[in-house]
C-alpha positions in Angstrom: -10.9 -30.6 -29.4 -10.4 -29.5 -25.9 -7.3 -27.4 -25.4 -5.7 -27.4 -21.9 -6.4 -24.4 -19.8 -4.0 -21.5 -20.2 -3.9 -20.7 -16.5 -0.6 -19.7 -14.9 1.0 -22.3 -12.6 0.2 -22.2 -8.9 3.8 -22.6 -7.9 4.8 -20.6 -4.8 7.0 -17.6 -5.3 10.8 -18.2 -5.2 11.4 -15.5 -2.6 14.2 -16.2 -0.1 12.9 -17.1 3.4 12.6 -14.2 5.8 13.3 -11.7 3.1 12.5 -8.2 4.5 10.4 -6.3 2.0 10.2 -2.5 2.6 6.7 -1.3 3.5 4.9 0.6 0.8 4.8 4.2 2.0 1.9 5.0 -0.3 -0.5 2.9 1.7 -3.9 4.4 2.5 -3.5 4.0 6.2 0.1 4.8 7.0 2.1 8.0 6.5 5.8 7.9 5.4 6.8 8.5 9.1 4.5 5.7 10.3 5.9 3.3 7.7 9.4 4.2 8.8 8.4 3.6 12.4 7.1 0.1 11.6 10.1 -0.7 9.4 12.5 0.2 12.2 10.9 -2.6 14.3 11.2 -5.4 11.8 14.3 -7.0 13.4 12.6 -6.8 16.8 9.5 -8.5 15.3 11.5 -11.3 13.7 13.4 -11.9 17.0 10.1 -11.9 19.0 8.6 -14.3 16.4 11.5 -16.7 16.6 11.4 -16.5 20.5 7.6 -17.1 20.5 7.0 -13.8 22.2 4.9 -12.0 19.7 2.2 -11.1 22.2 4.7 -9.0 24.1 6.0 -7.5 20.9 2.5 -6.4 19.8 1.8 -4.9 23.3 4.9 -2.8 23.2 4.5 -1.7 19.6 0.8 -0.8 20.2 1.7 1.4 23.1 4.5 3.1 21.2 2.3 3.6 18.2 -0.7 5.2 20.1 1.6 7.3 22.3 3.1 8.8 19.1 -0.1 8.9 17.0 -3.1 9.4 19.2 -6.3 8.3 17.7 -8.1 10.9 19.8 -6.0 13.7 18.3 -6.6 12.4 14.8 -10.3 12.3 15.2 -10.8 15.3 17.5 -7.9 17.7 17.0 -7.2 20.4 19.5 -4.5 23.1 19.8 -1.2 21.5 21.2 -0.9 24.2 23.9 -4.3 23.4 25.3 -5.6 20.4 27.3 -7.9 18.1 25.3 -11.5 19.1 25.7 -13.9 16.5 27.2 -15.7 14.2 24.8 -19.3 13.3 24.7 -20.5 9.7 25.3 -21.0 9.3 21.5 -17.6 10.7 20.8 -16.0 8.4 23.3 -17.9 5.4 21.7 -16.7 6.5 18.2 -13.1 6.9 19.5 -13.1 3.4 21.0 -14.4 2.0 17.7 -11.6 3.8 15.8 -8.9 2.5 18.2 -10.2 -1.0 17.8 -10.3 -0.7 14.0 -6.8 0.7 13.9 -5.5 -2.2 16.1 -7.0 -4.7 13.6 -5.6 -3.2 10.4 -3.9 -5.9 8.3 
């Protein structure tokens, strides 16, 4: 005899629409401060989404993020009271790759 499969149903979750779920602050890519920064912009995101203006939202968020958490300082730290030293061509290439990777985190 063939028993029916014992797989769980494929029903969608019963979450209320537009429920805001707090970000997990133990993610591998975001600090607690960064998660709080993102969470503080959820209502702005939802408004931009409903207005069809997400492109503008992402542009503003990206600028605020990288102004606050420079990828250059993360990869090539230097004393805060000194100007950043020049980067070699390879370092500049690696920096651009890191910035592009950070922009595409999902």
